[in-house]
N, C-alpha and C positions, 0 to 999 in steps of 0.2 A: 505495500499498499503508501502511494506518494504522499506526502505531509502537507497540506497544504499551506502555504507560506501566508501571513495574513497581510492584505492591502497596506501600504501604508498611509498613515492618513492625509488627507489634502485640504491644505488652507483654503475654505470656501471664497469664491472669486470677489464677493463683498469685500470683506474683510481685506480680503491683500490689496484691492484698490484704497481704500483708505490709509492701511499704513503706508504705502507706497508712496503718497500723498504727502504723509507726514513724514516721510524718510528724506524726501525729495526737495521739502522745503528746510531742510538740514544741511543740504548738500553744497555749502558753502561756509567756509570758515569763520566769517565775521558775522552770520546769524547764530552760529552757535555759540560764539562768544556772548553777541548781544543776550542769546536765551539765558545762557547761564548767568550773565552778569544781574538780569530783572533777579529771575528765579531766588538768586540767593543774595536778596537786598528786600527786608522786609518792608512793604508798604509799597514797592514799585520805585520808578524814577520818571522825571519827564524827558521828553525826548531831548529836551536841548541837554540836561545833566549824561545821559548815557553817549551824548555826540562827542561832550568832553572826555570821558571816560575810554571811551575807543578809540579815540582819534582819530574820526571817519568825521567828513564833511554832513552838514543837518540834513540834503538830500539825500544823501546817501543811507545816515540809517533812518529817516521815515521810509525811505523803501525796505528796506528787512524788516521794519517792524509791524509794517502793516502786510506783509508777505507771512510774518509769524501770526499776525492775528486772522490771519485771512483763515489759517487751518487751525486754530484755535488754540496754541499754544498761550497768545497773549491775549490783555484787553485791555482794552483802551480808554479813558476817562477823562473828558474835559474838565479844566481847572482853569477858567478866565480864558487866557490866550493860551494854555499851554496845554499837551496832553501829557499825562500819565499815562504810564507803561504796568501793570502790574500783570503776573504770571498766573496761569491757568490752572489753579492748584487739581483740577482733576485729569490734567496732561501730566503733572509728578508722577502719577501712578499710571496712567493711560499708557504713555509712552513706554515705562519698562513692561509694562503688560504686552504692548505691541511687539515688541523686541524677545520677550519670550517666547509670544505664540510662532513667530516665523522662527527661532531657533529650535523650536521642540521642546522648551526647557518647560512646560506645567504639569511635567510630570512629578511623583510626589517628592515632598521637599526631607529635608533631612527629619527626626523627630523633634529638635527642642533647642533650645542655646543651649551651649556647653560649657562656658563660662559664667554659671551662676557662683554668686559670691557666699562664700563658705559661710559668715555670720550671718544669716539670712534665714530665718525657721519657717515655713512653711507646714502649715497644722490647719484641721477641721475647724471652720468654725464654732464657737460655742456661744451660748445664750449671751455670758458678760462682754462678747465683742460687738453685739452691736450696735451700740452707741457708738464706737470708734468706725464700724462699718459705714453708717449714716455719716457720721461727719467728714470722712474719706468721697463717700457719695458726693456729697454738699461741694465739696471742696472741687470736684471734677465738672461739677455743673460749673460753678464758678469760672471754670477756664475757658466756655463758649465752644470748645469744640471735643468735647468729649461725648454729651449727649444729647439729645435734642430734649432730656426733661428740662424743666425749668423749676422744679421743688422735689426734693428730697425725697421717697415713696416710703409710707411707713412699713413697721418693721413687719408687721400680719401681712403687708401687701407683699414683700420680699419674700416670708419664710414660707406663702404659698404658691410664688412664683418658682422660685428658685428648687434645683434635683437637691433633694435630704442628702445625696454622698457627693455632691460634684462644688460644693462650697469650702472656699479654702482662703485663709489669711496668713499674711504674711508676718513675721514680730522680729526685729529688730532691739536689741538690748531691750526685751522684754516689752516693748511697745507694738500696737500692731500698725503698721505704715502702709498697708495694701487690701485687697481681697482680689477673689475672682470667683465667678459662677457658673453654672449652666444653668440655661432654664429649655423646658421641652419645646419645639416648635408648632409642635400638635398634639393635638389630644388620640387622633386617629393610629391604630396600634402600626400600620404600617412605616409610621416617621417616628417607632418609637426609638433608633437610634439615630435621632439626629436631634442638636442641642444649638443654644444659640447662647453666645461666649462674652460675658461682660468682665473687666477690669479694670480697676483701678490704684492708684498709686496715691497716696498722701501729698499734700502738698508739701517741698521743702526734702522732698528724697526722692525726685522724680531724677534719673538718668544714672543711677546707683546700682542697675540689676536686680530692683525689686520687682520688675514688671516680668523678666528672663527668672527669676524661680519661681515665680505666681504661673505663669503660662507653662513651664516645666512639669509642674505638679498638676494642671488641669489637662494638660495633653498625654501624662503617661497615665492619672487614672481614669479617662477617656478609652483610653486603647484595655485597659485593661478589664472596663467595663462591658465591653462591646458595643462603644458607641461607634458608629459607622462614620461620621459626618460632622463637624464643629462649623458652624457658619454665624458671621458679626455683619454688621453696616458699622461701615467709620467714615466721618466728616474727612472729605477731603485735606482738609483743613489739617488735620490729625495725623501729619506725616510719621512722627513717632511711635503713634501705635499703629501703623500699616505695618511700619518695620518691625517691629516686635511679634505681630505674629506670622511675618514673614519667614522669622528666624523659627517658627515652632509648626514650620508646615503647612502653614494656610498660604493660600496662591490665588490669587486677584480672579475674580468671575468678571468682575466687568465695573460698569460706572452707572450709577443709577441716578440720571440728570435731574434735579431740581426737584425733591424726592420730597420732602418737609421743609420747614417754616421756623425760623428759630430768629425772635425779636423781628416779624417783619420783613427776614430778608431770606428767599430762598438758595437750601443748600442742594450739593451734591454729596452722597455717599460712593463707598469704594466696596461692593459687597463682595467679601472674600471665603474661601471657606479650608477644611482642611479633613483630609481623608485618610481613614486609616488604612494600613498595609492589609490588611485583611480583604479590604472591598477593590483596592490598587493593584493587586496580583490576582494573576489570571493562574489557575491550575490545570489550563487547557493544552 
């Protein structure tokens, strides 16, 4: 019997055309430098300031800005007689996703972050932890990019929502400095292995590896429990949160444009998911 060789996956024509347009717009070194300069400047820059920084003429700068705005990499805002150029946050994740799709890198990622600080303890949430958990939730709301919630949910609502065996807190020097929890996405039996991820780190402790420790425990426990898909939606402005989840094996599924309002402003979210090895691996 001759073995059947699986057909190689083919990128859909519409996606290929979109990605080709994106990449073509970046086939110019000055344009790449311009996009990098805007993307790394909080609040963006005026065309005049960009002209100075890049050492090019105003007309050349305006031409490249328009090309990048036409494909959606940049957004333009009039400020009196000036034009302010800001990066389109959705493209900060959309462009890497496109590169991953073209290069076939959307396969499962490594399990979880390897460099978790040794002084952080992650343990199951206890009744006495609820005040700290809700306080940290409030600190996340205050950032404006962690959640669409505008008020901290009650303990009762969170307790009813979260899966009992998948709620964890991180301790540092005896203080609760972060938490993560999983919630079922549906009550339907065939979605029993799919859960929604939430993770928050206390103000003043972000960037110190606490998120890595939490998400590592989250995904290991989910795998051990037989959950086959973890998912979450992250505001495009929350680039640190997106990067953290990518380190834990989550991949970008797509961008949900203008999905909800926060403070009267429409926002996009990145839909990401993590698939367990048991469903990524084929035994055929």
